[in-house]
N, C-alpha and C positions, 0 to 999 in steps of 0.2 A: 622339873627341871635345875631345881636347885645346887645340884651337883654337878653340876656340865662342867664345874671349872676342876672336878678332880679324876673324871671318869674319860676311861680310854677309849669312849667311845664317839668322842668328836677328837678330831684330827686340831691342829691349830691355826687352818682358817676359821671354820668352826666356831671355834673359843675367841677367836678376834669379834665376832660378829654379832656373838652371844656376848660379850663386856660392851661394844658399841651399842645392841640395842638395850641391852639392861641399862646405862647410859642414856639414852636416849627415853628410858621410863620413870627414873626418878624424878622427883621432885621438888627441888624442880630439873627441870633437865640439863646435864651433866655429864659429855664426853669429855676426859679428861687429856691432856696432850699426848701424855702415854697412850691413854686406849686410841687415837684417834693413828697414834705412829704406827702402835701395831695393826692397826687393822690399816694401813695404808701399805703394810709390807707385802697383803694377801692380797690386797684387791684394788683395781684404780681407781679415775677420780668417779668414770660415771657410778661405778658400781655401787662406793661410797654414796654417795648422791643417793642412788635407787634403795641401799640397805638405810639409812636417814630417813626417807620416802616414804617407804615402807612401813616401819618402824612409829611412826609420825601419825601412821592412817593406822595402823593397829590401835595405838594408844587413844586417836582422836573418839574412834570407834566404843570403846572400851567403856571408853568416859561419859560418855551418851549415853548408850546402854547404861551403864551404874544409877546415869542421872533419873532416868528414866524406868530403873528399875526391871528393867529385860533381862530375863535369866535366858541361863544358855537353853539349848534345842532337845539335849538328850545322844547328840550326834557321836558325842566319845564315850566311851565308856574303857576305866582302865581293865586295861589283858582285853582288848578290841583288836582283830589282827593279831594275834600272838598266835605262830604255829609249835 
């Protein structure tokens, strides 16, 4: 996912969501005015709240798992689902 900005696989709305989630994931969290304004062009206020809540919950879960050394369960493997 590190190359999403340059990928043709994602549309402008998806890229705006990624940038918003990336800002939420930074330590400390920082969603700049520019990132927020770009996301607001593609999503309603309710959708932005949902995006922020989802990013916050995933960050919470990941940090909690890290604190207790919870490892991935191996459900994902590179190339899975590729036909």
